[in-house]
N, C-alpha and C positions, 0 to 999 in steps of 0.2 A: 344694572338692576339685578337683584338676587332672584334666582329662579326657584321659587318655593315649590312649584310643581315637580321639578327635578329632585329637590331635596326629599320630598315625600316618597319618591320612588326608592330612596335609600333604605327604607324601613320594610323589610320583608314581611313582617307580621301583618301589615295592613293589606296584604294581597290575599285576603280570604273573605269568605262570607260567613255571617253569623245568622242562624235561623233564616237562611235564604236571602239575606240582605248583605250588601257590601259593608264590611266593618267600618263603623265610624267610632273612633276612639276619643272620648272626651273625659278621660280620667287621669290626666297627666299629673295632677296635684298629688295623687296617690303614688303612682310610679309612671315614669315615662317609658316609651318604647325605645328601642336601640337601633341606631343605624348599622348597616352592614360592617362599616369599618371598625366599630366598637366590638361587635360580635367576633370579627376576624382577629382583632388584637388579643382578645382573651384566649381564643383557641390556638392562635399562633404561638403565644407564650408557652403554653403547655407542650406544643409540638417541638419547640426549638430551644428554649433556654430555661426551662423550669428548674429552679434551685432556690434554696434559702438565701435571703439577702443579709449582708453585713456579717456573714459567717462562712467559713470555708475559703480556701485559697485556690480552688480549681477554677477553670475557665468559665464554666456555666454559672458558678456563684458570682463571678465578677460581672458577667454579662447581665445576670438577673439584677444585681445590685445597681448597675448603671441604669437599666431600664426603669427600675423602681424610683430612683432619685430623679431621673429625667421626668417621670410622670408627676412627681411632687412639684417640680419646678413649673410644669405646664399648668397645673391647678393653681399654683401661686400667681402666675401671670394672669390667669383668668379673673382673679379677684383683687389684684393689685397688691399682693403681699410680696415680701422680700424673696428674691431668688438667689441671693448671695450665699455661697457656701460658708457654713459656720454661723450664718445669721438667719437660718430658715425659720419661718413662722407658721408652717403648715404641719400639723400632726395628723397622722393616719389613724382613723378609728374604724369601727365596724358600722358606723352610721351616725346621724346627728344625735339620736337618742343616746348612744354611747358617749359621744363627745360632751353632751350636756351633763350626763351623769358623772363623767370623768371630772368635770369642773366642780360640780357640787361635792363630790367626794374629796377632791383635792382641797377645796375651801374648808371642808370639815376637818381634814387632817391638819391644815394650818391652824384651825381653831383649837386644836389640841397641842399646839406647840411644835408640830413637825415642820421641817423646813427652816427652822431657825429665825433669825432676825429678818432676813429678806422676805419671808413668807408672812410676816405679821400684817401686811397690808390686806391679806385675804382672810384674816381671822374674824370670826363672827361670834358674838356672845349675847347673853341675855341683855335686853334693852336696845340692841341694834335692830335695824330694819332691813328686810329684803323686799324689793319691789318687783312685781310682775304686772300683768294686765289681764283683764277678763277675756282678751282675744287669744290667749295663749293655747297652743297645742299642749296636750298633757305632758309631752316630753320636756316642756319648759316648766310648766306649773308644778308637776309632782316632784322632780328632783330638788327644787328650791323650797317647796313646801316642806319636804322631809328634812332638808338642811335646817330650816327654821325650827322644826320640832326638835331636832337633835341638839341644837345650840341654845335654844331658848329665845331666839330672835323673833321679832314680830313680822309676819307676812302682810304686806300691803299691796295694793294694786291700783293701776290706772283704770278708770271707768271708760265707757265707750259712748259715742254719740248715737243718734237714732239709726245711722247707717252702719254701725259696728266699727267705726274708726276709733283708734286709741286717742283719748283726749290729751294730746301732747302739750297743749297749752296750759295744762294744770301741773306741769312738771315742778314748778316752784313750790306748790303746796304738797304734792305727793312725796317728792324727794326732799328729805330733811337732813339736818346735820347728823342724824343717827343712821342714815341709810348707808349700807356697806356694799350692797349688790343691787344692780338693776338689770333684770333679764326680760327682754321684750322681743316680739316678733317684728321682722322687717316688713313682711307681707302676710296678712292674715290668711291662713290656709282654708278658712271657711268663706270669708267675705271677699278675698282678693284685694283688700284695701292696703295701699302702701302707707306705712307709718311715717309720720314726720319725725325722723330720728333726731335731727339736729338739736332741738331744744331739750330733749331728754338727755342726750349725751352731754351737752353743755352744763346743764344743772347737776348731773351726776358727778362730773369731774370737778365742779366747783366745791362740792362737799367731800371729795376724795373717794367717791364710790366707784366700783368696778362695773363696767358695762358689758353685758353678754347679749349678743344678737343671734336670734334664730333666723338664719339666712336660707332655710330650706326652700322657700317659695320665691326668693329673690334671685339667687345665683342662676337658676335656669332661665329666668325671664328678663332680667334687667342687667344693664352694664354696671358692674359693681367695682368700687374702689374702696377697700376696707381702710386703707390709710386715710383717705379723704373723709370717710365717715367717722373716723377717730374712735371707733369702738375698740374695746380692749380684747374681747374674744368674740368669735362667731363660729357657728356650727352649721353644717349642711350635709346632705347625703348625695352620693353619686347617682343613685337610681332615679333621682328626680331630675338630673341634668344629663339624661341620655346615656348614662354610664351603667355599670353592673350593680346588682344588689350586693349587700354584704360589706360595703365599704363606704366610709364617709370621711369628712375632714373637719378638723378643729383648727381655726386660726387663733393665734395669740400674738399680741405685740411681743417682740423678742425679749424685751426687758421683763415683761410679765411672765413669759414662759420660763425664763431663767430663774425667777424668784418662786415660781409655783412648785410645791412639793408633788411628788408622783402620787398617782391614785391606784395604779395597778402594778403588780410586782411579779417578776419572773426573769426569764432569759432576755438577753439583748438590751436591757435597760440599766444594767448595773456595771459600774467601773470596777469596784473591788468589793468582795464579800468575805466576811469572816464568821466564825462561829460565836465569837465572844465580844463583838463590837458592832456598832451601826455600820451599815453598808454605805459606800460612796456611789452615788448615782450618776449616770452619764448626763451630758448636756442635752438640752432639747434639740431636736424633737425625740431623740431616742429614749430619753427619760420617760416618755409617756407612751411608748410603743412596746410594751412587754409582750413576749411570746412571738409566735410565728405570724407574720403579716399576710394578709390576703393579696399576695404579690400580683397574681394574674389580674385580679380585679382592679388593683391600683393602676397597673399599666394600661388597662382598658379605659379606666376613668381619665387618665392623662390624654388618651386619644380623643375621648369625648370633649375634654376641655379645649384641646387644640382644634377640633372640628368646629366647636362653637365660635372660637376666636376667628377662624378662617371665614365663617359666614358673617360674623360681625354682630355683636350683641345689639347694636343700634338698629340694624336691619331686622333682627328677630323681634325687638320691641315694637317696631313699626308694623310688622306683619301681624303680631298677636293683638295689637290694638284694633286692627280691622276685625279680627275674629271676635274680640270682646264686644265690639259694637253690634255685631250680628246676634251674639248670644243675649245681649241685654234687651233685645226686642221681645224676648219672652215676657217681659214685664207688661207688655201691651195686651197679653192674653187674659181674658176674664178669669178670675180665680187664682191667678199665679202671682205670688208675692216674692220679690227678690229680697234675700237676706244679705244686705251689703249695699255698697254705693250703686245708685241707679244710673248715674252719669258715667260716661267713659273717660273719667279723669282720675288721676292718682290711684289707679287700680290696674290689675292684670286681668287676663282672660279666665278668671275663676269666678263662677257665678253660682251661688247657692240659692235655693228657692224652695218654697212649699206650694202645694196646690190644695186649695180649700176643698175639704170634704174627701180627700183621697190620701191614704197613708203613704208615706214616702217609699216603703218597700213595695207597695202595689204599683206606684209610679215607676219605680226602678225596673220591675219585672215587665211592665208594659213597654217601656222604652227599650229594654233589652230585646224584646221580641221583634223590634224594628231594626235590630242589628247595631244599636247605639249603646256604647258603654259609658255609664256615668256612675258616680258614687252615691251610696245610700247610707244613712246613719247619722251619727253625731260628729263624724270626722275627727275623732279624738280631741274634741274641743267642746265639752259640755257646757262650760260657763257661758260661752258666747251664744250658744243656742238658748240657754235660759234667758239671756239678755233679750233675745227676740221673742221669748214666750213660747218656744217650741222645744221638743225633746230630740227631734231629728229633722233632717232635711234631705233634699237631693242636691247634688253638686255636679255641675259641668265645668271641666277645666281643660283649657286648650294647650296645645304644644306646637312646636315648630312645623309639624307635619299636617296640622289641620288647615282646611281651606274654608272659604265662605260657605260652600255647599254643605259642609259638615254641620256648621252652626245652623244653617237654614233647615237641614233635615231634622235637627232636634226641635227647633221651634215649631215646625209643622207637626211633628209627633206629639208635642205637648198640647197642641190645640185639640187633639183627639182624646186626651186622657179623661177629662170630666164626662164627656158624652159616653165614653166606653163604660165607665163605672156608674152611669145613671145619675150623676150629680148635676143638679140644676142651679 
């Protein structure tokens, strides 16, 4: 049996008091805390093998490159991507936002004829359709909204049910023969709802559309096999999976990456460059990794991926399901409305809520005074908040280090909010 109490002790930041209370951290959907092994991996890199990767013939450069590529392989294993040399499917980015913008830019380049015949599958023009959903984080919505504006394509979207779930059963109507790109979230960052991806992917591929998955909230919480999901691309951030900030990953089916034109340009991504003719770019993933990579952070992210695999994602899922069940008890408090699925099924331990008569920022400050960290605002997802008829909310989101007592502490604190503010 996995000892989650022992795992909790691996996070040094939790050993502190906030406003006189032991810290309860329930904001992992924004950024997760880091175990000591990840912290050590980043600092150890700087102490021992710091050097640029894929450049230089000296020993430190060789060691740094090896560590960098080993980390890429660890991340690939975590999500079920290829680890075969020469068939890599993981591109290093500075985060999920960068990965999604990379795709939107590359699709735009393909729409202008860049990348030749192989890239035509990504080209978008007037009359074509790009499909997203009302549940999307702005990092999904805005890049593809802008791509539609640049190319003249029509932006369409999946609607949501009363609990904020994407209506995947409408895929046959939403996705048409004119659809070129479908970009949707795997798990809602506001609602915690797990999207039924299968019918969306099936329909998209029937019409020849490319499927892009926002996996930010699924990779840290669920056992993921991107090959089995059959999505064409997926993006996520290391800082949400117990890794460092400033680094993320973009998955692409190998044949897709080979056909995709580059989006960023500079050193380390070009095979041959001339003054008077078009450059020849390197094979993926190097083609998409222009400039100097955040090597120390990638190495530490690889340690985080390995750490998660050693714990077992199935074990993590089961643990967080228990925490989610405790968090959902807030729905029994008078005046508390959960924005998302009320049942502890097909969801993760992320629970957004509003309290009648009390502004979310006031709720957040009251909860913070109890030493409990939660998120306040629209969580970079304004359309889903409008779906629920609110402008902002509070959000509690669990991680591997949370225990039942953490969730219970929040629920007990929420019971005091309305009386404190004099709301009856």
